[in-house]
C-alpha positions as CSV (number, residue, x, y, z in Angstrom):
1,M,80.4,-18.4,48.2
2,L,77.4,-18.2,50.5
3,L,75.5,-20.6,48.3
4,Q,78.3,-23.2,48.5
5,W,78.3,-23.0,52.3
6,L,74.6,-23.3,52.4
7,R,74.8,-26.5,50.2
8,V,77.5,-28.0,52.5
9,L,75.4,-27.2,55.6
10,M,72.3,-28.8,54.0
11,I,74.2,-32.0,53.0
12,A,75.8,-32.2,56.4
13,Y,72.4,-31.8,58.1
14,G,70.9,-34.5,55.9
15,I,73.7,-37.0,56.7
16,L,73.5,-36.2,60.4
17,K,69.7,-36.7,60.4
18,C,69.9,-40.0,58.5
19,G,72.6,-41.2,60.8
20,L,70.6,-40.4,63.9
21,R,67.5,-42.2,62.5
22,L,69.7,-45.2,61.7
23,I,71.0,-45.3,65.2
24,E,67.4,-45.0,66.6
25,W,66.2,-47.8,64.3
26,K,69.1,-50.2,65.2
27,T,68.7,-49.6,68.9
28,T,64.9,-50.1,69.1
29,E,63.4,-53.4,70.3
30,V,59.7,-54.3,70.0
31,V,58.5,-57.4,71.8
32,V,54.9,-58.7,71.5
33,T,54.0,-61.6,73.7
34,N,50.6,-63.1,74.7
35,T,50.5,-61.0,77.8
36,R,52.1,-57.6,76.9
37,V,53.8,-55.3,74.4
38,V,57.2,-53.9,75.3
39,V,59.2,-51.3,73.4
40,K,62.8,-50.5,74.4
41,T,64.7,-47.6,72.7
42,G,67.9,-45.8,73.3
43,L,71.6,-46.3,72.8
44,I,73.2,-44.8,75.9
45,S,70.1,-44.2,78.1
46,R,67.4,-46.9,77.8
47,R,63.6,-46.0,77.7
48,T,61.0,-48.7,78.0
49,K,57.3,-48.6,77.2
50,E,55.1,-51.5,78.3
51,I,51.4,-52.2,78.2
52,N,49.4,-55.3,79.1
53,V,47.5,-56.8,76.2
54,S,44.3,-56.8,78.3
55,R,44.6,-53.0,78.6
56,I,44.9,-52.3,74.8
57,E,41.8,-50.6,73.3
58,S,43.0,-50.0,69.7
59,V,45.9,-50.4,67.4
60,N,46.5,-48.1,64.4
61,V,49.0,-48.6,61.6
62,G,50.2,-45.6,59.6
63,Q,52.3,-46.0,56.4
64,S,53.1,-43.7,53.5
65,V,53.3,-45.0,50.0
66,L,57.1,-45.1,50.3
67,G,56.7,-46.8,53.7
68,R,54.5,-49.5,52.2
69,T,57.0,-50.0,49.4
70,L,60.0,-50.3,51.8
71,G,58.2,-52.0,54.7
72,Y,58.2,-49.3,57.4
73,G,55.6,-47.2,59.3
74,T,54.3,-46.4,62.7
75,V,52.1,-48.6,64.9
76,T,50.1,-46.7,67.5
77,V,48.8,-48.7,70.5
78,Q,46.2,-47.0,72.6
79,G,45.5,-48.4,76.1
80,T,42.7,-47.8,78.5
81,G,42.9,-44.5,80.2
82,G,44.0,-42.7,77.0
83,G,47.6,-43.7,77.0
84,I,49.0,-43.6,73.5
85,A,52.3,-45.3,72.6
86,P,53.7,-44.9,69.0
87,L,55.9,-47.8,68.1
88,P,58.3,-47.6,65.1
89,M,57.7,-50.4,62.6
90,S,60.4,-51.5,60.2
91,P,61.3,-54.6,58.2
92,S,62.6,-57.6,60.1
93,R,66.3,-57.5,60.7
């Protein structure tokens, strides 16, 4: 009996986690222009990260094997002054 409840809880947790990630993915906008990089996230409350292109020191891309296969990963933009902004990267919609 306890094992059945544990299974149900694990499946419910997995569905909830996938649903939250899907909402996060669908509500994230990344805009790259010739002057700045802007990232907007959030469904109800909106968060915006912005950095001028002239202040970018480095850009790193991280992808797992599955990420390379399915076309997703994380782009990390580091600006002058040590500010680091991870940007979610996913296939074009």
